[in-house]
C-alpha positions as CSV (number, residue, x, y, z in Angstrom):
1,M,-9.6,-29.4,-14.4
2,V,-7.3,-28.7,-11.4
3,L,-5.1,-26.6,-13.7
4,G,-8.1,-24.4,-14.5
5,W,-8.8,-23.8,-10.8
6,L,-5.2,-23.0,-10.1
7,L,-5.2,-20.5,-13.0
8,L,-8.3,-19.0,-11.4
9,L,-6.6,-18.8,-8.1
10,V,-3.6,-17.0,-9.5
11,T,-5.7,-14.5,-11.4
12,A,-7.5,-13.7,-8.1
13,L,-4.3,-12.2,-6.8
14,P,-4.4,-8.3,-6.6
15,L,-3.2,-6.6,-9.7
16,G,0.1,-4.8,-9.5
17,T,1.9,-7.2,-7.1
18,T,4.9,-7.2,-9.4
19,G,6.3,-4.6,-11.8
20,A,5.6,-0.9,-12.2
21,K,2.4,0.4,-10.7
22,D,0.6,3.7,-10.1
23,C,0.3,5.1,-6.7
24,V,-1.2,8.2,-5.1
25,F,1.3,11.0,-4.4
26,C,0.8,13.6,-1.7
27,E,3.3,16.1,-0.3
28,I,3.9,16.1,3.4
29,S,0.9,17.7,5.1
30,D,-0.6,18.0,8.6
31,S,-4.1,17.4,7.0
32,S,-5.6,14.0,7.5
33,S,-6.7,14.0,3.8
34,C,-4.9,14.9,0.6
35,P,-6.4,15.1,-2.9
36,G,-3.3,13.4,-4.3
37,T,-2.1,12.9,-7.9
38,H,-1.1,9.7,-9.7
39,M,2.5,8.8,-10.0
40,R,4.3,5.8,-11.6
41,C,6.5,3.8,-9.4
42,G,9.5,1.7,-10.4
43,D,9.7,-2.1,-10.5
44,D,11.3,-2.3,-7.1
45,E,9.0,0.2,-5.4
46,D,5.7,-0.1,-3.5
47,C,3.0,2.4,-2.8
48,F,3.1,3.8,0.7
49,T,1.4,6.1,3.2
50,G,3.7,7.7,5.7
51,H,2.4,8.7,9.1
52,G,4.6,11.0,11.2
53,V,4.4,12.0,14.8
54,A,6.2,14.4,17.1
55,P,5.5,15.5,20.7
56,G,3.1,18.4,21.1
57,V,2.1,18.8,17.4
58,S,-0.4,17.4,15.0
59,P,0.6,14.3,13.1
60,I,1.6,14.5,9.4
61,I,0.9,12.3,6.4
62,N,2.4,11.8,3.0
63,K,1.9,9.3,0.2
64,G,3.9,8.1,-2.8
65,C,6.4,5.4,-3.9
66,V,9.2,4.0,-1.8
67,Q,11.9,1.3,-2.3
68,A,10.4,-2.0,-1.1
69,T,13.2,-2.5,1.4
70,S,12.1,0.7,3.2
71,C,8.6,-0.5,3.9
72,G,7.7,-0.4,7.6
73,Q,10.9,1.6,8.4
74,E,10.9,4.6,10.8
75,Q,12.9,7.6,9.8
76,P,13.2,11.2,11.0
77,I,11.8,13.9,8.7
78,S,11.6,17.6,9.1
79,Y,8.4,19.5,8.4
80,M,7.7,23.1,9.3
81,G,10.8,23.2,11.6
82,V,9.7,20.1,13.6
83,T,11.4,16.7,13.4
84,Y,8.8,13.9,13.1
85,S,9.2,10.2,13.3
86,L,7.7,9.0,10.0
87,V,6.8,5.3,9.4
88,T,6.1,4.1,5.9
89,N,3.2,1.7,5.6
90,C,3.4,-0.1,2.2
91,C,0.7,-1.8,0.1
92,Y,0.4,-3.7,-3.2
93,G,-1.7,-2.9,-6.1
94,Q,-2.7,0.0,-8.3
95,L,-3.5,3.1,-6.3
96,C,-3.7,1.1,-3.1
97,N,-2.5,4.0,-1.0
98,G,-5.4,6.2,-2.1
99,A,-7.8,5.0,0.6
100,P,-7.4,6.6,4.0
101,G,-6.1,4.4,6.8
102,P,-4.6,1.0,6.8
103,T,-7.2,-0.7,4.6
104,G,-4.8,-1.0,1.7
105,S,-2.1,-2.7,3.7
106,R,0.1,-5.4,2.2
107,T,-1.5,-8.2,4.2
108,A,-5.1,-7.0,3.6
109,G,-4.6,-6.8,-0.2
110,V,-3.2,-10.3,-0.5
111,T,-5.8,-11.8,1.8
112,T,-8.7,-10.1,0.0
113,G,-7.3,-11.2,-3.4
114,L,-6.8,-14.8,-2.4
115,A,-10.1,-15.4,-0.5
116,P,-12.5,-15.7,-3.6
117,G,-10.1,-18.1,-5.4
118,I,-9.7,-20.3,-2.3
119,L,-13.4,-20.4,-1.7
120,L,-14.1,-21.4,-5.3
121,L,-11.4,-24.1,-5.2
122,L,-12.8,-25.6,-1.9
123,Q,-16.3,-25.5,-3.2
124,H,-15.3,-27.5,-6.3
125,L,-13.3,-30.0,-4.3
126,L,-16.1,-30.7,-1.7
């Protein structure tokens, strides 16, 4: 019986936490929204949304796939003759970087996926 509940808990994890996944791709833009297209990421890549800032200009955004080791890193990037400081915010799961803002963050995806399984397990044990 416990094995069944553990299996349920594992299946509650968000899809795409390992292996290749699809992400939204958007070129660098100074628009807060991008229609985006789907792209396939490699096994060692995560979806990301990049937010760039530079003094005196509007922020930029881009989306796509990035090496998992680059998540959360800050790097300089040139756009329209201005050098921005771009930070990559990564997330897990299929098309997780499609939603605007940080709602698809790595922590939010794992917590949301685990919550229903943990609640069911606790309900059964109590």
